[in-house]
PABA-234584 format. One record per residue (C-alpha): residue number from 1; residue in one letter; x, y, z. Coordinates in Angstrom, 1 decimal. Layout:
// residues N
GUPA  pos  code      c1      c2      c3
GUPA  NUM     A       X       Y       Z
...
This chain:
// residues 542
GUPA  pos  code      c1      c2      c3
GUPA    1     M    -6.4    -0.9     9.6
GUPA    2     G    -5.8     2.7    10.2
GUPA    3     I    -8.2     5.6     9.6
GUPA    4     L   -10.3     5.9     6.5
GUPA    5     D   -12.4     9.0     6.1
GUPA    6     V   -14.8     8.5     3.2
GUPA    7     P   -17.5    11.1     3.0
GUPA    8     G   -20.4    10.0     0.8
GUPA    9     A   -19.5     6.3     0.8
GUPA   10     S   -22.4     4.1    -0.2
GUPA   11     A   -23.4     0.9     1.5
GUPA   12     A   -22.2    -1.1    -1.4
GUPA   13     Q   -18.8     0.5    -1.4
GUPA   14     V   -18.4     0.0     2.3
GUPA   15     S   -19.5    -3.6     2.1
GUPA   16     A   -17.1    -4.3    -0.8
GUPA   17     L   -14.3    -2.6     1.0
GUPA   18     I   -14.5    -4.7     4.1
GUPA   19     A   -16.1    -8.0     3.0
GUPA   20     A   -12.9    -9.7     2.0
GUPA   21     E   -11.0    -9.5     5.3
GUPA   22     T   -11.6    -9.6     9.1
GUPA   23     P   -11.3    -8.1    11.6
GUPA   24     T   -12.8    -4.8    10.4
GUPA   25     A   -15.2    -2.3    11.9
GUPA   26     V   -16.7     0.9    10.7
GUPA   27     F   -17.8     4.1    12.5
GUPA   28     D   -20.6     6.1    11.1
GUPA   29     T   -19.6     9.3    12.8
GUPA   30     S   -22.1    11.5    11.0
GUPA   31     R   -25.0     9.5    12.5
GUPA   32     D   -23.7     9.1    16.0
GUPA   33     A   -20.2     9.8    17.2
GUPA   34     N   -20.2     6.7    19.4
GUPA   35     S   -21.8     4.2    17.1
GUPA   36     L   -19.8     1.4    15.6
GUPA   37     Y   -21.1    -0.8    12.9
GUPA   38     S   -19.9    -4.3    12.5
GUPA   39     M   -19.2    -6.0     9.2
GUPA   40     R   -22.6    -7.7     9.1
GUPA   41     Q   -24.3    -4.3     9.7
GUPA   42     A   -22.2    -2.3     7.2
GUPA   43     A   -25.0    -2.6     4.6
GUPA   44     A   -27.2    -0.5     6.9
GUPA   45     I   -25.0     2.6     6.3
GUPA   46     S   -26.7     4.7     3.7
GUPA   47     S   -26.3     8.3     4.7
GUPA   48     A   -24.6    10.3     1.9
GUPA   49     A   -22.9    12.3     4.7
GUPA   50     S   -21.3     9.3     6.3
GUPA   51     S   -17.8     9.7     7.6
GUPA   52     L   -16.3     6.3     8.0
GUPA   53     I   -13.3     5.2    10.0
GUPA   54     M   -11.6     1.9     9.8
GUPA   55     L    -9.7     0.6    12.8
GUPA   56     K    -7.4    -2.3    13.7
GUPA   57     K    -8.6    -4.8    16.3
GUPA   58     I    -6.1    -5.5    19.1
GUPA   59     A    -8.3    -7.7    21.5
GUPA   60     D   -11.7    -9.3    21.8
GUPA   61     A   -13.7   -11.5    24.1
GUPA   62     V   -17.1   -13.3    23.8
GUPA   63     W   -19.4   -14.4    26.5
GUPA   64     Y   -22.4   -16.8    26.2
GUPA   65     T   -23.7   -20.0    27.8
GUPA   66     N   -22.0   -22.3    25.3
GUPA   67     G   -21.2   -22.5    21.6
GUPA   68     V   -24.2   -24.8    20.8
GUPA   69     D   -27.1   -24.1    23.0
GUPA   70     T   -29.4   -21.3    21.7
GUPA   71     T   -32.2   -21.8    24.1
GUPA   72     N   -30.6   -21.5    27.6
GUPA   73     Y   -29.7   -17.9    28.4
GUPA   74     S   -26.9   -16.6    30.6
GUPA   75     S   -27.1   -13.6    33.0
GUPA   76     M   -24.2   -11.2    32.2
GUPA   77     A   -22.7    -9.0    34.9
GUPA   78     N   -19.2    -7.9    35.9
GUPA   79     S   -17.6    -9.2    32.6
GUPA   80     N   -13.8    -8.8    32.6
GUPA   81     F   -11.5    -8.5    29.7
GUPA   82     S    -7.8    -7.4    29.1
GUPA   83     F    -5.7    -5.9    26.4
GUPA   84     V    -2.3    -4.4    25.8
GUPA   85     A    -2.2    -0.7    25.0
GUPA   86     P    -0.7     0.1    21.6
GUPA   87     A     2.4     2.1    21.1
GUPA   88     S     0.5     5.2    20.0
GUPA   89     G    -2.9     6.4    19.0
GUPA   90     R    -6.4     6.3    20.3
GUPA   91     V    -8.2     3.2    21.7
GUPA   92     F   -11.9     2.4    21.4
GUPA   93     I   -13.9    -0.3    23.1
GUPA   94     R   -17.0    -1.7    21.4
GUPA   95     V   -19.6    -3.9    23.0
GUPA   96     S   -22.1    -5.5    20.7
GUPA   97     F   -24.9    -7.9    21.5
GUPA   98     A   -28.6    -8.5    21.4
GUPA   99     Y   -30.3    -9.0    24.8
GUPA  100     S   -33.6    -9.1    26.6
GUPA  101     M   -34.3    -5.8    28.4
GUPA  102     P   -34.3    -6.2    32.2
GUPA  103     A   -37.6    -5.4    34.0
GUPA  104     G   -37.9    -1.7    34.8
GUPA  105     A   -35.4    -0.5    32.3
GUPA  106     A   -36.2     1.5    29.2
GUPA  107     T   -32.7     2.1    27.9
GUPA  108     L   -29.2     1.0    29.0
GUPA  109     H   -25.7     2.1    28.7
GUPA  110     M   -22.4     0.6    29.6
GUPA  111     R   -19.5     1.6    31.9
GUPA  112     L   -16.0     0.4    32.3
GUPA  113     Y   -14.2     0.1    35.6
GUPA  114     D   -10.6    -0.6    36.4
GUPA  115     T    -9.4    -3.2    38.9
GUPA  116     A    -9.7    -0.6    41.7
GUPA  117     N   -13.3    -0.1    40.8
GUPA  118     N   -12.7     3.4    39.4
GUPA  119     P   -15.0     4.3    36.5
GUPA  120     I   -12.9     4.6    33.3
GUPA  121     A   -15.5     5.5    30.6
GUPA  122     A   -19.2     5.4    29.8
GUPA  123     S   -21.1     5.2    26.6
GUPA  124     R   -23.3     8.1    25.6
GUPA  125     R   -25.3     5.9    23.2
GUPA  126     R   -28.6     4.7    24.5
GUPA  127     I   -30.1     1.7    22.7
GUPA  128     K   -33.5     0.2    23.5
GUPA  129     V   -33.9    -3.4    22.4
GUPA  130     N   -37.2    -5.2    22.4
GUPA  131     N   -37.7    -8.0    24.8
GUPA  132     T   -37.6   -10.5    21.9
GUPA  133     G   -34.1    -9.3    21.2
GUPA  134     A   -35.0    -8.0    17.8
GUPA  135     L   -33.5    -4.6    16.9
GUPA  136     A   -35.9    -1.7    16.7
GUPA  137     S   -35.7     0.7    13.7
GUPA  138     G   -32.5     2.7    13.8
GUPA  139     E   -30.9     0.6    16.5
GUPA  140     N   -27.7    -1.4    16.0
GUPA  141     G   -27.1    -3.2    19.2
GUPA  142     V   -23.7    -1.6    19.7
GUPA  143     Y   -22.1     0.5    22.5
GUPA  144     A   -18.7     2.2    21.9
GUPA  145     V   -16.5     4.3    24.1
GUPA  146     E   -13.0     5.8    23.9
GUPA  147     V   -10.4     5.1    26.7
GUPA  148     T    -7.6     7.5    27.2
GUPA  149     A    -4.4     8.1    29.2
GUPA  150     L    -3.1     4.6    28.4
GUPA  151     T     0.6     3.7    28.9
GUPA  152     P     1.9     2.0    25.7
GUPA  153     G     2.8    -1.7    26.3
GUPA  154     T     0.8    -1.9    29.6
GUPA  155     T    -1.8    -4.6    30.1
GUPA  156     Y    -5.2    -3.2    31.2
GUPA  157     T    -8.0    -5.2    32.7
GUPA  158     Y   -11.4    -3.7    32.7
GUPA  159     T   -14.8    -4.8    34.1
GUPA  160     L   -17.8    -4.1    31.9
GUPA  161     R   -21.1    -3.3    33.6
GUPA  162     I   -24.5    -2.6    32.1
GUPA  163     L   -26.4     0.2    33.8
GUPA  164     N   -30.0     1.3    33.8
GUPA  165     T   -29.8     4.7    32.1
GUPA  166     A   -32.6     6.3    34.3
GUPA  167     S   -31.4     5.1    37.7
GUPA  168     I   -27.6     4.6    36.9
GUPA  169     T   -27.8     1.3    38.7
GUPA  170     Q   -26.2    -1.9    37.5
GUPA  171     V   -28.5    -4.4    35.9
GUPA  172     T   -28.2    -8.0    34.6
GUPA  173     V   -28.9    -8.6    31.0
GUPA  174     I   -29.5   -11.9    29.3
GUPA  175     S   -27.1   -12.9    26.5
GUPA  176     D   -26.8   -15.9    24.3
GUPA  177     L   -25.8   -17.1    20.8
GUPA  178     D   -29.3   -17.2    19.5
GUPA  179     T   -29.3   -14.4    16.9
GUPA  180     N   -33.1   -14.7    16.5
GUPA  181     G   -33.6   -13.9    20.2
GUPA  182     S   -30.7   -12.5    22.2
GUPA  183     G   -27.1   -13.0    21.2
GUPA  184     P   -23.5   -13.2    22.4
GUPA  185     M   -21.9   -10.3    24.2
GUPA  186     V   -18.8    -9.4    22.3
GUPA  187     V   -16.2    -7.0    23.5
GUPA  188     E   -13.6    -5.7    21.0
GUPA  189     V   -10.7    -3.3    21.5
GUPA  190     W    -9.8    -1.2    18.5
GUPA  191     S    -6.8     1.1    17.9
GUPA  192     Q    -6.6     4.1    15.7
GUPA  193     P    -3.1     5.1    14.6
GUPA  194     A    -1.6     8.3    16.1
GUPA  195     V    -0.8     9.8    12.8
GUPA  196     A    -4.1    10.7    11.3
GUPA  197     T    -4.3    11.2     7.5
GUPA  198     S    -7.1    12.9     5.8
GUPA  199     D    -8.7    11.1     2.8
GUPA  200     V    -8.0    14.2     0.7
GUPA  201     D    -4.2    13.6     0.9
GUPA  202     E    -3.0    12.2    -2.4
GUPA  203     L     0.5    12.0    -1.0
GUPA  204     T     1.0    10.4     2.5
GUPA  205     R     4.2    10.3     4.5
GUPA  206     T     6.3    12.8     2.6
GUPA  207     G     9.6    14.6     3.3
GUPA  208     P    13.2    14.0     4.2
GUPA  209     S    12.4    11.9     7.3
GUPA  210     V    10.9     9.1     5.2
GUPA  211     L    13.0     9.6     2.1
GUPA  212     N    16.4     9.8     3.7
GUPA  213     A    18.1     7.5     1.2
GUPA  214     W    16.8     9.7    -1.6
GUPA  215     V    18.1    12.8     0.1
GUPA  216     A    21.5    11.1     0.6
GUPA  217     G    21.6     9.8    -3.0
GUPA  218     K    20.9    13.3    -4.4
GUPA  219     A    23.6    14.7    -2.2
GUPA  220     A    26.1    12.1    -3.4
GUPA  221     V    25.3    12.9    -7.0
GUPA  222     V    25.9    16.6    -6.4
GUPA  223     A    29.2    15.8    -4.6
GUPA  224     G    30.2    13.7    -7.5
GUPA  225     T    30.8    10.5    -5.4
GUPA  226     R    28.3     8.1    -6.8
GUPA  227     D    25.1     7.7    -8.8
GUPA  228     C    21.6     7.5    -7.2
GUPA  229     K    19.4     4.7    -8.5
GUPA  230     V    15.6     5.0    -8.6
GUPA  231     L    14.0     1.8    -9.7
GUPA  232     L    10.3     1.6   -10.9
GUPA  233     I     8.8    -1.8   -10.4
GUPA  234     G     5.3    -3.1   -11.0
GUPA  235     D     3.0    -4.1   -13.9
GUPA  236     S     2.1    -2.5   -17.2
GUPA  237     T     0.5     0.5   -15.5
GUPA  238     M     4.0     1.3   -14.2
GUPA  239     K     5.7     0.4   -17.5
GUPA  240     G     3.5     2.6   -19.7
GUPA  241     T     1.6     1.8   -22.8
GUPA  242     S     1.5     2.9   -26.4
GUPA  243     G     5.2     3.7   -26.4
GUPA  244     N     4.8     6.1   -23.4
GUPA  245     D     7.5     4.8   -21.1
GUPA  246     L     6.9     6.1   -17.6
GUPA  247     A    10.6     6.0   -16.6
GUPA  248     S    11.5     8.1   -19.7
GUPA  249     Q     8.7    10.5   -18.9
GUPA  250     L     9.7    10.8   -15.2
GUPA  251     T    13.3    11.4   -16.3
GUPA  252     S    12.2    14.3   -18.6
GUPA  253     V    10.0    15.9   -15.9
GUPA  254     L    12.6    15.8   -13.2
GUPA  255     A    15.3    17.2   -15.5
GUPA  256     A    13.1    20.3   -16.3
GUPA  257     A    11.9    23.2   -14.2
GUPA  258     P    10.9    23.4   -11.4
GUPA  259     Y    12.9    20.3   -10.4
GUPA  260     N    16.1    20.7   -12.4
GUPA  261     L    17.6    17.5   -11.2
GUPA  262     P    20.7    15.8   -12.7
GUPA  263     V    18.9    12.8   -14.0
GUPA  264     A    19.4    10.2   -16.7
GUPA  265     R    17.3     7.4   -18.1
GUPA  266     G    18.6     4.2   -16.5
GUPA  267     G    18.1     0.6   -17.6
GUPA  268     D    15.1    -1.4   -18.3
GUPA  269     A    14.0    -5.0   -18.2
GUPA  270     P    12.8    -6.7   -21.4
GUPA  271     S     9.1    -6.7   -22.0
GUPA  272     L     6.9    -9.8   -21.7
GUPA  273     W     5.9    -9.4   -25.3
GUPA  274     N     7.9    -8.7   -28.6
GUPA  275     L     6.2    -5.4   -29.2
GUPA  276     P     8.5    -2.5   -30.2
GUPA  277     T     6.2     0.0   -28.4
GUPA  278     L     6.6    -1.8   -25.1
GUPA  279     S    10.4    -2.3   -25.1
GUPA  280     P    11.8    -0.2   -27.9
GUPA  281     R    15.4    -0.7   -26.8
GUPA  282     Y    15.3    -4.4   -27.3
GUPA  283     T    15.2    -6.1   -30.7
GUPA  284     P    15.3    -9.8   -30.3
GUPA  285     G    16.5   -12.1   -33.0
GUPA  286     A    15.6   -15.7   -33.6
GUPA  287     G    15.9   -17.8   -30.5
GUPA  288     W    15.4   -15.0   -28.0
GUPA  289     A    12.0   -15.7   -26.4
GUPA  290     T    10.0   -14.3   -23.5
GUPA  291     G     8.3   -16.2   -20.7
GUPA  292     G    11.2   -17.2   -18.4
GUPA  293     N    10.7   -17.3   -14.7
GUPA  294     Y    13.8   -15.3   -13.9
GUPA  295     G    14.7   -11.8   -12.8
GUPA  296     F    12.3    -8.8   -12.4
GUPA  297     G     8.7    -9.9   -12.2
GUPA  298     S     9.9   -13.5   -12.7
GUPA  299     Q    10.4   -12.5   -16.4
GUPA  300     G    13.4   -12.4   -18.7
GUPA  301     R    14.5   -12.7   -22.3
GUPA  302     I    15.3   -16.5   -22.7
GUPA  303     Y    17.8   -18.0   -25.0
GUPA  304     N    18.3   -21.6   -26.1
GUPA  305     N    21.3   -21.7   -28.4
GUPA  306     P    19.8   -18.8   -30.3
GUPA  307     A    20.6   -18.4   -34.0
GUPA  308     G    19.9   -14.7   -33.9
GUPA  309     V    21.3   -11.6   -32.3
GUPA  310     L    19.6    -9.6   -29.6
GUPA  311     T    20.2    -5.9   -30.2
GUPA  312     Y    20.0    -3.3   -27.5
GUPA  313     T    19.8     0.3   -28.9
GUPA  314     N    20.3     3.2   -26.5
GUPA  315     T    19.2     6.6   -27.8
GUPA  316     E    18.3     8.3   -24.5
GUPA  317     T    21.3     8.0   -22.2
GUPA  318     S    24.7     9.6   -22.6
GUPA  319     A    26.7     6.5   -21.7
GUPA  320     D    30.2     4.9   -21.8
GUPA  321     R    29.3     1.9   -19.7
GUPA  322     F    26.7    -0.9   -20.0
GUPA  323     D    25.6    -3.1   -17.0
GUPA  324     V    24.3    -6.4   -18.3
GUPA  325     Y    22.4    -8.7   -15.9
GUPA  326     L    22.4   -12.4   -16.8
GUPA  327     L    21.1   -15.7   -15.4
GUPA  328     V    23.8   -18.1   -14.2
GUPA  329     S    22.8   -21.8   -14.6
GUPA  330     P    24.5   -25.2   -15.1
GUPA  331     T    23.6   -24.9   -18.8
GUPA  332     G    24.2   -21.1   -19.2
GUPA  333     G    27.0   -21.4   -21.7
GUPA  334     D    28.8   -18.3   -23.1
GUPA  335     V    27.2   -14.9   -23.6
GUPA  336     T    29.1   -12.7   -26.1
GUPA  337     M    28.5    -8.9   -25.8
GUPA  338     Q    29.7    -6.4   -28.3
GUPA  339     V    29.3    -2.6   -28.3
GUPA  340     N    29.3    -1.1   -31.7
GUPA  341     A    32.3    -2.8   -33.6
GUPA  342     E    34.5    -2.9   -30.5
GUPA  343     T    36.2    -6.1   -29.1
GUPA  344     P    33.5    -8.6   -28.0
GUPA  345     V    33.4    -9.5   -24.3
GUPA  346     V    32.6   -13.2   -23.6
GUPA  347     E    31.1   -14.1   -20.3
GUPA  348     N    30.7   -17.8   -19.3
GUPA  349     V    27.6   -18.1   -17.2
GUPA  350     N    27.8   -21.8   -16.3
GUPA  351     G    27.5   -22.5   -12.6
GUPA  352     A    25.2   -22.8    -9.7
GUPA  353     T    21.8   -21.1   -10.4
GUPA  354     G    22.0   -17.4    -9.6
GUPA  355     L    22.4   -13.9   -11.0
GUPA  356     R    25.3   -11.9   -12.4
GUPA  357     K    26.1    -8.3   -13.4
GUPA  358     V    28.7    -7.7   -16.1
GUPA  359     T    29.9    -4.2   -16.7
GUPA  360     L    31.1    -3.3   -20.2
GUPA  361     T    33.4    -0.3   -20.9
GUPA  362     V    32.9     1.5   -24.2
GUPA  363     A    36.2     2.6   -25.7
GUPA  364     A    34.5     5.1   -28.0
GUPA  365     G    33.5     7.2   -24.9
GUPA  366     V    30.2     8.9   -24.0
GUPA  367     A    27.4     8.9   -26.6
GUPA  368     T    23.7     8.2   -27.0
GUPA  369     T    24.2     6.2   -30.2
GUPA  370     H    25.9     3.1   -28.8
GUPA  371     V    24.4    -0.3   -29.9
GUPA  372     L    24.9    -3.4   -27.9
GUPA  373     K    24.7    -6.8   -29.6
GUPA  374     I    24.4   -10.1   -27.7
GUPA  375     T    24.7   -13.7   -28.9
GUPA  376     A    24.8   -16.8   -26.8
GUPA  377     T    25.3   -20.5   -26.6
GUPA  378     G    23.6   -22.8   -24.1
GUPA  379     T    20.4   -22.0   -22.3
GUPA  380     G    19.9   -19.0   -20.1
GUPA  381     A    18.4   -15.5   -19.9
GUPA  382     L    19.1   -11.8   -20.3
GUPA  383     L    17.4   -10.0   -17.4
GUPA  384     M    18.3    -6.3   -17.8
GUPA  385     V    20.6    -3.8   -19.6
GUPA  386     E    21.5    -0.4   -18.2
GUPA  387     P    23.6     2.2   -19.9
GUPA  388     W    25.3     4.8   -17.7
GUPA  389     R    28.0     7.4   -17.7
GUPA  390     S    31.2     7.0   -15.7
GUPA  391     T    32.4    10.6   -16.2
GUPA  392     A    29.5    12.3   -14.4
GUPA  393     K    27.3    11.3   -11.6
GUPA  394     R    23.5    11.1   -12.2
GUPA  395     I    20.2    10.1   -10.7
GUPA  396     R    19.3     7.0   -12.8
GUPA  397     I    15.6     6.4   -13.4
GUPA  398     A    15.3     2.7   -14.3
GUPA  399     S    12.3     0.6   -15.2
GUPA  400     A    11.8    -3.0   -14.1
GUPA  401     A     8.0    -2.9   -14.7
GUPA  402     I     6.8    -6.1   -16.3
GUPA  403     H     3.5    -6.4   -18.2
GUPA  404     S     1.0    -8.9   -16.7
GUPA  405     S     2.9    -9.2   -13.5
GUPA  406     S     1.5    -8.9   -10.0
GUPA  407     A     2.6    -8.3    -6.5
GUPA  408     Q     2.3   -12.1    -6.0
GUPA  409     T     4.5   -13.0    -8.9
GUPA  410     W     7.1   -10.4    -7.7
GUPA  411     A     7.0   -11.7    -4.1
GUPA  412     T     7.3   -15.4    -5.0
GUPA  413     G    10.5   -17.3    -5.1
GUPA  414     S    14.1   -16.5    -4.3
GUPA  415     S    17.7   -16.8    -5.6
GUPA  416     I    16.9   -15.9    -9.3
GUPA  417     Y    13.6   -14.1    -8.9
GUPA  418     S    12.4   -10.5    -8.4
GUPA  419     R    13.7    -9.9    -4.9
GUPA  420     S    17.1   -11.2    -5.6
GUPA  421     M    17.3    -9.1    -8.8
GUPA  422     I    16.3    -6.0    -6.9
GUPA  423     S    19.0    -6.7    -4.3
GUPA  424     L    21.6    -7.2    -7.1
GUPA  425     Y    20.5    -3.9    -8.7
GUPA  426     A    20.8    -2.2    -5.3
GUPA  427     P    18.5     0.9    -5.8
GUPA  428     D    18.4     3.9    -3.5
GUPA  429     V    14.7     4.3    -4.1
GUPA  430     I    12.1     1.7    -5.1
GUPA  431     V     8.8     3.0    -6.5
GUPA  432     M     6.2     0.3    -6.6
GUPA  433     L     2.8     0.1    -8.4
GUPA  434     H     0.8    -3.1    -8.2
GUPA  435     G    -2.8    -4.0    -7.8
GUPA  436     A    -4.3    -4.1   -11.3
GUPA  437     N    -3.4    -7.7   -12.1
GUPA  438     D    -3.9    -8.7    -8.5
GUPA  439     S    -7.5    -7.5    -8.6
GUPA  440     I    -8.1    -9.4   -11.9
GUPA  441     V    -7.3   -12.7   -10.2
GUPA  442     A    -9.2   -11.6    -7.1
GUPA  443     R    -6.2   -11.7    -4.8
GUPA  444     S    -7.5   -11.1    -1.3
GUPA  445     P    -6.5    -7.8     0.4
GUPA  446     S    -4.7    -9.6     3.2
GUPA  447     D    -2.7   -11.8     0.7
GUPA  448     F    -2.0    -8.7    -1.5
GUPA  449     L    -0.6    -6.8     1.5
GUPA  450     A     1.5    -9.8     2.5
GUPA  451     D     2.9   -10.0    -1.0
GUPA  452     V     3.8    -6.3    -1.0
GUPA  453     K     5.4    -6.5     2.5
GUPA  454     T     7.5    -9.5     1.3
GUPA  455     L     8.5    -7.7    -1.9
GUPA  456     L     9.5    -4.4    -0.3
GUPA  457     A    11.4    -6.1     2.5
GUPA  458     V    14.4    -6.3     0.1
GUPA  459     V    17.2    -3.7     0.3
GUPA  460     P    16.3    -2.5     3.8
GUPA  461     A    18.4     0.7     3.3
GUPA  462     A    16.4     1.8     0.2
GUPA  463     D    13.5     4.1     0.4
GUPA  464     K    10.2     2.7    -0.8
GUPA  465     I     7.4     4.7    -2.4
GUPA  466     V     4.0     2.9    -3.0
GUPA  467     L     1.4     3.8    -5.5
GUPA  468     S    -2.2     2.6    -5.5
GUPA  469     P    -3.4     1.4    -8.9
GUPA  470     A    -5.4     3.6   -11.3
GUPA  471     P    -9.2     2.7   -11.3
GUPA  472     S   -10.5    -0.3   -13.2
GUPA  473     Q   -13.8    -0.1   -15.1
GUPA  474     V   -14.7    -3.5   -13.7
GUPA  475     P   -16.6    -3.0   -10.4
GUPA  476     A   -15.2    -6.1    -8.6
GUPA  477     E   -11.7    -5.1    -9.5
GUPA  478     Y   -12.2    -1.5    -8.5
GUPA  479     S   -13.6    -2.6    -5.1
GUPA  480     L   -10.5    -4.8    -4.5
GUPA  481     M    -8.2    -1.9    -5.6
GUPA  482     T    -9.9     0.3    -3.0
GUPA  483     D    -9.3    -2.3    -0.4
GUPA  484     Y    -5.7    -2.7    -1.4
GUPA  485     A    -5.2     1.1    -1.2
GUPA  486     V    -6.6     1.3     2.3
GUPA  487     R    -4.1    -1.3     3.5
GUPA  488     E    -1.2     0.3     1.6
GUPA  489     R    -2.0     3.7     3.1
GUPA  490     Y    -2.4     2.5     6.7
GUPA  491     Q    -0.6    -0.8     7.2
GUPA  492     L     2.7     0.1     5.4
GUPA  493     P     5.2     2.6     6.8
GUPA  494     Y     6.3     3.9     3.3
GUPA  495     P     5.4     7.1     1.5
GUPA  496     F     2.1     6.5    -0.4
GUPA  497     I     0.7     8.0    -3.5
GUPA  498     D    -3.1     7.5    -3.8
GUPA  499     Q    -3.8     7.3    -7.5
GUPA  500     L    -7.4     6.1    -6.8
GUPA  501     K    -8.0     9.4    -4.9
GUPA  502     H    -6.4    11.4    -7.7
GUPA  503     F    -8.2     9.7   -10.6
GUPA  504     G   -11.5     9.1    -8.9
GUPA  505     T   -13.8     6.5   -10.4
GUPA  506     Y   -13.1     5.1   -13.8
GUPA  507     D   -15.9     7.1   -15.3
GUPA  508     A   -14.6    10.3   -13.8
GUPA  509     A   -11.1     9.6   -15.0
GUPA  510     A   -12.4     8.7   -18.5
GUPA  511     A   -14.4    12.0   -18.6
GUPA  512     A   -11.1    13.8   -17.8
GUPA  513     G    -9.3    12.0   -20.5
GUPA  514     W    -7.1    10.0   -18.1
GUPA  515     M    -8.6     6.6   -19.0
GUPA  516     T    -9.5     5.6   -22.6
GUPA  517     P   -12.3     3.2   -23.1
GUPA  518     P   -12.5     0.5   -24.2
GUPA  519     D    -9.3    -0.1   -22.3
GUPA  520     Q   -10.6    -0.9   -18.8
GUPA  521     R    -7.4    -0.6   -16.7
GUPA  522     H    -4.6     1.4   -18.3
GUPA  523     P    -4.2     5.2   -18.0
GUPA  524     S    -4.1     7.1   -21.3
GUPA  525     A    -1.1     9.2   -22.3
GUPA  526     S    -2.8    12.1   -20.4
GUPA  527     G    -3.4     9.8   -17.4
GUPA  528     Q     0.2     8.8   -17.4
GUPA  529     T     1.2    12.4   -17.2
GUPA  530     Q    -0.9    12.6   -14.0
GUPA  531     Q     1.0     9.5   -12.7
GUPA  532     I     4.4    11.1   -13.4
GUPA  533     A     3.3    14.4   -11.8
GUPA  534     L     2.4    12.6    -8.6
GUPA  535     M     5.7    10.7    -8.5
GUPA  536     A     7.7    13.9    -9.2
GUPA  537     Q     5.8    15.7    -6.4
GUPA  538     M     6.6    12.9    -3.9
GUPA  539     L    10.3    12.9    -4.8
GUPA  540     A    10.4    16.7    -4.7
GUPA  541     S     9.0    16.6    -1.1
GUPA  542     A    12.5    15.7     0.2
């Protein structure tokens, strides 16, 4: 799970953060450096000064008489368990259980011994538990210690012994599954990653070592050998709203001081809706519908023997080439593409279902006023258009963000879906922002992370930059977004931009003018400026 340092987290926030997925544990380091609170006990955390750490479980063991009997108790002594040391980082061992206090003991602590009977570690926490097994006020039934000097990949076997604190002698405790009396003895081994990241970091994993494809792409542009492609993918919060296209804004920012990069606005995928403010480059005529399950975000501009013309107007990019991405299908028919009044190019897209890129050369040369008109017969889809310049190499900033899409819709399917489209586009850098629509449908944190991993596994050579979503005004969605961000920060190897940290809560962001009620999820124009600044800072780190 990684490390999550959250000063001031409330019990409700902690509970919402970890309730959706196991295994999870939480340290309350402000209360006791050795206390570990389990999921069920997370609600007990109420200190405003809490410093919480989330860890990943690597082993566990449970001892009791049996899984049914809650009246017969078992004497616990010399309990053994094993685990494999992780590649790097710290390792903590937690023992949690309720028990009957042995005669003559006031408080207990635990010690670990290796197979040669050498003491390895001891808890500093002393917990007194009533003979009935009920926890006294302020007690949590948990012991925790850190073990050190481990060799990665080595299997360690330890013996757990419970000692009388006063006499430092081993005692036998009574443990069972009856949560109203005693309870099971549970040993869990947790790892904390070696690379610690403070919660104040809005940008995590930066620099040339993690953005090497970006560094190589920029160098190639300067050398004049090829373009460098940066592809923005995600939902409407990555596309931009109210005509404020994020790819266009990022292009403008990177072109200006202090960055001064040779950038150009790249292509974009058609919007889910026929709104000029969402996809101003596309003007669909009769018969060019939305809603097809093809291409980026499983979305494309569908045609079925259209009577009208789809017009693509480029006013941003100095270009003498157009890359047109099309669906190939058994009923694809002919797609006719004409730039300005030049000779039309006809591409037959009948065939086995798949994707195709067609490059058009503009005889008129480089300009920002070229107009591409497309007609078609048959049934198929237009998936993306990208204008570009052959006479000078540029960093292309393209947008494949699709409104109402989610990590799940992007990760699902093959051959003609998002991942295949990304592979065909072949970006040097993929910048991904998902989580808003995933939280709306209550996608579990584990499933969301699996979706993201599947999606970003494409184009292995490309750099990936991941953004957490901006805060939702809906509490349940915000809780899930927080949980998504934790996993993106600590369970992915990619550079990470924590928008939740930057924006804060929805109310705080709205007060700053970055969110605009009654819109519950989309950043305002000012908020989008913040998003662009964070992306530019990440790219500028390498």
